[in-house]
C-alpha positions in Angstrom: 84.4 62.8 179.9 86.6 61.1 177.3 90.3 62.0 177.4 91.6 64.2 174.6 93.8 62.4 172.4 97.1 64.2 172.2 99.5 64.0 169.0 102.4 61.7 169.5 105.7 63.7 170.3 108.1 64.1 167.4 110.7 61.4 167.5 114.4 62.0 167.0 115.5 60.7 163.6 118.7 59.1 162.7 121.0 60.8 160.1 122.7 58.9 157.2 125.9 58.9 159.3 124.1 57.2 162.4 123.9 60.4 164.3 120.5 61.0 166.1 119.0 64.3 165.2 116.6 65.7 167.7 114.0 67.8 166.1 114.0 70.2 169.1 117.6 70.9 168.6 116.9 71.5 164.8 114.2 74.0 165.8 116.4 75.8 168.2 119.2 76.0 165.5 117.1 77.5 162.9 115.2 79.8 165.2 118.7 81.1 166.4 119.7 81.7 162.8 116.6 83.7 162.1 116.9 85.9 165.2 120.6 86.6 164.3 119.9 87.4 160.7 116.4 88.6 160.3 117.1 92.2 160.9 120.1 92.0 158.6 118.1 90.6 155.9 115.4 93.5 156.3 118.2 96.0 156.4 119.8 94.6 153.1 116.3 94.5 151.3 115.7 98.1 152.5 119.0 99.2 151.2 118.5 97.4 147.9 115.1 98.8 147.5 116.4 102.2 148.0 119.2 101.9 145.4 116.7 100.5 142.9 114.3 103.4 143.4 117.1 106.0 143.1 118.5 104.4 139.9 115.1 103.7 138.3 113.1 106.8 139.1 116.1 109.2 138.4 116.7 107.3 135.0 120.3 106.7 136.1 120.3 103.2 134.6 120.0 104.9 131.2 123.5 106.4 131.6 125.2 103.1 130.6 126.4 103.6 127.0 127.8 101.3 124.3 131.3 102.0 122.7 129.6 104.1 120.0 127.7 106.2 122.6 124.2 104.6 122.3 122.2 103.5 125.3 123.3 100.1 126.4 120.0 99.1 127.8 116.5 99.5 126.2 114.6 98.5 129.4 115.1 98.2 133.1 114.9 94.5 133.1 117.8 94.1 130.7 119.8 96.4 133.0 119.1 94.4 136.0 119.8 91.0 134.4 123.3 92.2 132.9 124.5 94.4 135.7 123.5 92.2 138.6 122.5 88.8 137.3 118.8 89.6 138.3 117.0 86.4 137.3 113.6 87.7 138.3 111.2 90.1 136.4 111.3 93.9 136.5 107.9 93.6 138.0 109.4 91.7 141.0 112.0 94.4 141.4 109.2 97.2 141.5 107.4 95.1 144.0 110.6 95.2 146.2 110.8 99.0 145.5 107.1 99.8 146.2 107.3 99.8 150.0 110.2 102.2 150.0 109.2 104.7 147.4 107.2 106.9 149.6 110.2 106.9 152.1 112.6 107.6 149.0 110.4 110.5 148.0 110.3 111.9 151.6 114.1 111.7 151.8 114.4 113.7 148.5 116.2 110.6 146.8 113.3 110.4 144.2 111.5 113.2 142.6 108.1 114.0 144.4 106.5 114.0 140.9 106.9 110.3 140.8 104.3 110.0 143.5 102.0 112.5 141.9 102.2 110.4 138.5 101.4 107.2 140.4 98.3 108.7 142.1 97.1 110.3 138.8 97.6 107.2 136.7 94.2 105.7 135.6 93.2 103.2 132.9 92.8 104.6 129.5 89.2 105.3 128.4 87.6 103.2 125.9 84.4 103.7 123.8 81.2 101.8 124.8 81.4 99.9 121.5 84.9 98.8 122.2 84.0 97.6 125.6 81.1 95.7 124.1 83.3 94.1 121.5 85.9 93.0 124.0 83.3 91.5 126.4 81.5 89.7 123.7 84.9 88.2 122.6 85.6 87.1 126.1 82.3 85.5 126.6 82.6 83.7 123.3 85.9 82.3 124.4 84.4 81.2 127.7 81.4 79.5 125.9 83.8 77.7 123.6 86.4 76.6 126.3 83.5 75.3 128.6 82.0 73.2 125.8 85.3 71.7 125.1 86.1 71.2 128.8 82.8 69.4 129.4 84.1 66.7 126.9 87.0 66.0 129.4 85.2 65.9 132.6 85.0 62.5 134.1 81.6 60.8 134.0 79.4 60.5 137.0 77.0 62.6 139.1 79.5 65.5 139.2 79.5 65.6 135.5 75.7 65.5 135.2 75.4 68.4 137.7 77.9 70.5 136.0 76.4 69.8 132.5 73.0 70.9 133.9 74.3 74.1 135.3 75.9 74.8 131.9 72.8 73.9 129.8 70.7 76.1 132.2 73.2 79.0 131.7 73.7 78.7 128.0 70.4 80.4 126.9 71.1 83.5 129.2 74.6 83.7 127.6 73.3 83.3 124.2 70.7 86.1 124.8 73.4 88.4 126.4 75.7 87.9 123.3 72.9 88.5 120.9 72.0 91.8 122.8 75.6 92.9 122.7 76.0 92.2 119.0 72.8 94.4 118.5 74.1 97.1 120.6 77.4 97.2 118.7 75.6 97.2 115.3 73.3 100.0 116.4 76.0 102.0 117.9 78.2 101.7 114.7 75.3 102.5 112.5 74.6 105.7 114.6 78.3 106.6 114.2 78.3 106.2 110.7 75.1 108.2 110.3 76.6 111.1 112.4 79.8 111.1 110.3 77.7 111.3 107.0 75.7 114.1 108.4 78.8 115.9 109.5 80.3 115.4 106.0 77.2 116.8 104.3 77.0 119.9 106.4 80.6 120.9 105.3 
């Protein structure tokens, strides 16, 4: 049976000053640092998350006023950037807050209604015609983008295979777009007819 080839051990490297650095020592040093500070880091993040939840969900950040009594901040991101030098997005702040939010609600630091609103939040309803129009626009964008993209693909077998896939798919896409347009026209005509009938009956 052939012997398994083992990777060569990591060799010590020489620092700029001529000092030899042992990778094993570097590993131990940084593992010790993580063991020493990991829980501290978690505690700090948890503490910051709770404060962010309390300030945000109780609208406390809106208490900041200008000299003439108007609200100093128009949005939470401006508040974070100005008060704390926060250089990330408000979405990142809410990502940090997310795990703590149920705990903050349970502790009574954040109104329970916040959790109810989050559970009840749904996407706004749209009409079938609106959905068809948006979808048609998206597919048209894909069609135009792919047509342009093919002109930038490097020549060779890969290009020919990709082009063949696109050529085979294009008729189906054209049929789908045509059917969508027909659906939109028919739906809008039906809506107009219904509006006219309603007006005539008044």
